[in-house]
N, C-alpha and C positions, 0 to 999 in steps of 0.2 A: 590431323596435322600431317603434312607431307614433309619428310625429312630430305635434305639435299643429298645425303649419302648414308648408307648403312654399311657397317663392317660386320661380317659374319664370321664367327669363330674366335676362340681365345688363343692362347699361346703367344709366342713372341711376335709373330707376324701381325696378328690381330691387334695386340697391344700397341705395337710400334706404329701401325697405320692409324689407329684411333688417336694416339698421341700426336703424331705429325699433322694430321688433319686439324686437330684442335689448335695446335700451335700456329697453323696457317689461317686461323680465324673462321674455320668451318666446324660447327658442332656436329659430329657424327652420332648416329644412334648405333650403339655397339651391342650386338646380340651374341651372347656366348654363355654357355653353361659354366657355373662356378667350377674352378679347379678342385679336384678331389685332394684330400690331404695326403694320399698315398704318394710314395716316392715316384718321381717322374724321371726316366732316364734321358740322357742327352746332356751331358755335363761339360764336354770339352769345347770351350769357346775359343776360337782362333783369335790371335792378336789382331788380325785384319778387321775384327769387329770393333775395335776400340775407337777408330775415327768415326764410325757410324753411330756409336753410342754418344760420342761427343756432339755430333750433329743434333741428336735428340736431347742433349743436356742430361744424359743418363749415365755417363761414364763413372760417376762417383759410386754407383752401385757396386762396381767391381772391388771397391775397397772394403766392403763389408766382411766381417770376420767369418761369415758362413761360406765364403769362397776362398780359394787359394790359388796362387800362381803356380803354373805347371812348368817349373824350370827344367825338369828332366823327363824325357820320354825315352824308353828303351824298347827296341823292336828286334825280335828274332824272326826275320822275314827273309827267306831265301837261304838261310843257314841256321845252325844252332847257336851261333854267336849273337849275343845281345849287342846291338849297336845303339849308342846314345845320341840323341838329338838334344843338344842343350840350347835353351832359349837365349843364352848370352850372345849367340852369333846373329840373332835377328834384331835388326834395328828397331822394329816396331814393338819389341818387348816380348814377354812370355805370354803364352796362352793362359787361360784361366779354367780351373776345374770348378764348375758352378754347383751350388745347390739350385738345381733347375727350377724347382717350385718356388723358392724364395725370390729368385731372379724374376720370374714371371709375375709374381705377386707385386714386386716393387714397380715393374713397368706398368702393371694394371693400375696401381694406385696413382702413379704419375699421370697416366692418361685421363683418369677420372678427375684428378685435381685440375688438369688443363681444360676440362670442359666436356669430355666425352660423356654421352648419356648411355650408361651401361644398363642393359636388361639381361638379367641372369637366367636366361632360358635358351633352349635350342630352337632353331627354326624347323618346324614340322613340315611345312609345305611352302612353296614359293612359285610365283608365276610373274610374267611381265606382260602388261597390256597397255597399249597406247603410250608407250614410253615410260611407264610407271611400274615399279616393283611392288608386288603385294606379298608380304612376308608374314606367315602365320606361325605364332608361337603357341604355347599351351594356353596362354591367357590373353594374348593380344593379336590384333592384325595391324601390321606396321606398313606404311607406304613410304617409299624412297625413290628418288630419281636415279640413283646410281648405287651399285653394290661392289664392295671389296670382298672377294671370296678368300677367306683365310681359314677355311675348314679342313686343312690338311689334305692327305691323300684322297679323302672322300670327294673333295672339290665339288660340293653340292650344286654350285652354279656353273662353274666352268665345264664340268663334265657333261652338262646338258647341251652346250653350245659349241664345244670344241672337242678335239680328239685327244685322249690320254694315251700316251705311249708308255710301255713298261719294258725295261731292258733285261730284267732278271727276276728271280724269285727269292731274293735274300730275306731271311727272317732272323730274328734275334731272340735268344733266351737269356734272361738276366735275373740276377738276384743280388741282394745285399748280404755282406758278410760282416760280422762283428767279432771282437776279441776281448777277452777278460784280462789279457796281459797288461801289465802296467807300463811296459816299455813303449815309448812313443814310436810308431812305425815310420820308416823313411817315406816321405810323401812322393811317390813315383807313379808313373803310368807305364804299363807294360802291354806290349802287343806281341802275340805269338801265334804261329800257324801250326796246323796239323792236317792230317789227311782229309778230314771231313769239313774243314773250314778254318776259321781263325778266332782267337780269343783276345779279349780286351779286359784289362784290369786297371782301376785307378783308385787311389786313396783320396777320399773326400776330406774336406776341412775338419769335419767332426770325427775323423779317424775311422769311420766306417769305410768299407771297401765295396765297390761295385764290380761285379764280374759279368761279362757278356760273352756269349758264344754265338758266332754268326755262321749260318749255313743256309742252303736253299730249302725252302719250305717243303718241297716235294721229294727230297732225298731222305733215305733212311737215317734217322738220327737217334736221339735218346729221349726218354720221357723227362718232363720238367723235374720230376722228383729226383732224377739222377744227375742233375747238373754238378752238385758238389763232388760226387764220385768221379765224374768225367773230367774234372779239373786235373786229375792225376795223369791224364794224357799229355799235359803240358809239363814243361821243365821249370822255367823261370817262375811262372805264376804259382804253380803248386809249391815250389820251394818257398816263395814269399809268404803264402798263406800259412804254411807249416811253421816257418820261422817265427812268425808273430802270433801264432795261435788263433788264426781266423777260422770261424765256422759259419756256415750258412745261417742266415736269420730271416725267417719268414718264407713265403712261397716264391718259387721260381715262376716268372711270367714270360709271355711271348708277345712280341710286337712285329709288325711288318717293317722291313728296312730296305725294300728294293729301290732301285733307281727308276723314277718315272717322271714324266713331264707332260704338260698341256701345251698344245700348239693349235692356234695361237693363244697367247696368254691374256688377250684382251678381246672384247667383243662389244656389241652395241649395248651400252649401259652397264658394263661390268669389267672388272679386271681381277685376275688371279694373282695372289702373292703367297710367299712362303711355300710350304709343301704342296699347296694347291696348284702352284705354278710349276714347281720343280722340286722333287724330293731326291736327296742324294744318299749314296752309300756312306754310312758313318765313318768309314776309313778315310774319307776325304776331309772330314771336319768342316764341310761347307754349309751344313744345314742351317745353323743358327745365324751365321753371317749372311747367308742369302736371304733368310727371313727378314733381317733388319734392312738389308740393302733394297730388297724388292718393295718393302713397305714404304720406305722413304721415297724411292724413285716414283712409285705410282701415286703416292699422296701428294708429292710436290707437283707432279703433272696435273693432277686433278685440281689442286688449289689454284694453279696458274691458268686453268681452263685452256690448256695447250694440248690439243689432240696429237700434234706431231711429237711432243715429248712422251706421250703415252705409247705411241707406236715405237719410238726409239727405245723405250723401256722393254717392250716385247722383243724387239730385235736383239738388244743386248743380252736379254735373258736366253734367247735361243742360241746365240753365239757362245754364251757361257756354258750352256748344257753340252754343246758340241765339244768345247775344249775340255770340259770335265770328263766326258766319256773317254776321250783319247788318253788323257793322263791316267785315268783309273785303269784302263786296259793295260797300260804299260806297267803299272805297279803290280797288278795281279799276275801278269805274264812273267814278272821277275822271280816269282816263286816257282821253281821248276822241280822241286823234290817230290811233289805229289802230282806230277803231270798226268798220270794215268787214272787218278781218282776223279769221280764225276764232277765234284764242285770246282776243282781247278781246271779240269779239261774243258769245261764250258767256257771258262774265262780266257783260257789260252786260245780257244777257237774264236771267241768274240774279238780278241785283240788282233788275230790274223786277218779277220774280215775288215776291221777298222783300218789296219795298215794298208 
């Protein structure tokens, strides 16, 4: 059997593309390894994603008790003073702090219910011959006329046929913290800079706390086992953790968090979506919103059999990457206290080149 389209990769982009294609009357074969039960970082969903979820008929997911509205975010960026950004000033409403795994599971279930044919395996090998994709998994060989690459920064299809650009070497160390205290913690998100990079902390709906540290992968840092100790380099975050009795729970892990993108994001018989097309610095909160947007735009173009819409998607994505990089450089350049430290000096230099 030759499938009209295959979606490769799980996550938000893969699920949204499979769902949107199925809603358009095309049954995709969706090849993705099952999500592991371990905690998955990436929980801050911008309010800009809400209209996209409504397009998919998925916005009710945000009302689940496993998520919470992020009404207040405090940032010590450029000074020691915490500055509040309150969601009440935004007409689109507050961002959401997600249980990322639960959110992806819900999107996956919706896509399967809509008709997507899910194969819970990874693609081991792939090739295109005579306009047909041959996709090998552990147990199957699958043939498809078109491929959606939603395989994240690996971009297993797009990286073979287009150029992947990388703007930095940002890496993230993260861990969950729990508390035995009975006092209900104030549900906030905190962002704080220091000489080596910047910290992010957010209270999840279940009262666990996620703590992330961001720096460049090639710079001298600290071992994963030292993350809890290194929170003492912060002021607001360390005070919060201490006040509510939070201690690290489980192992500290590392993930890549750099800015990178594919150009062009489309080719003969394929399109890249989500992080496979453009992966953003977590500071921007663009990642999940772009995953949804790119999946919807590319799927709608495919359903309409409109090549010009597919090219327009790629053009809009490229313009979005350009605008994002300019805005991100300005934000990083606004932190001048650590201008002589390698992490910040690199970003100040990059902002000067952009300007």
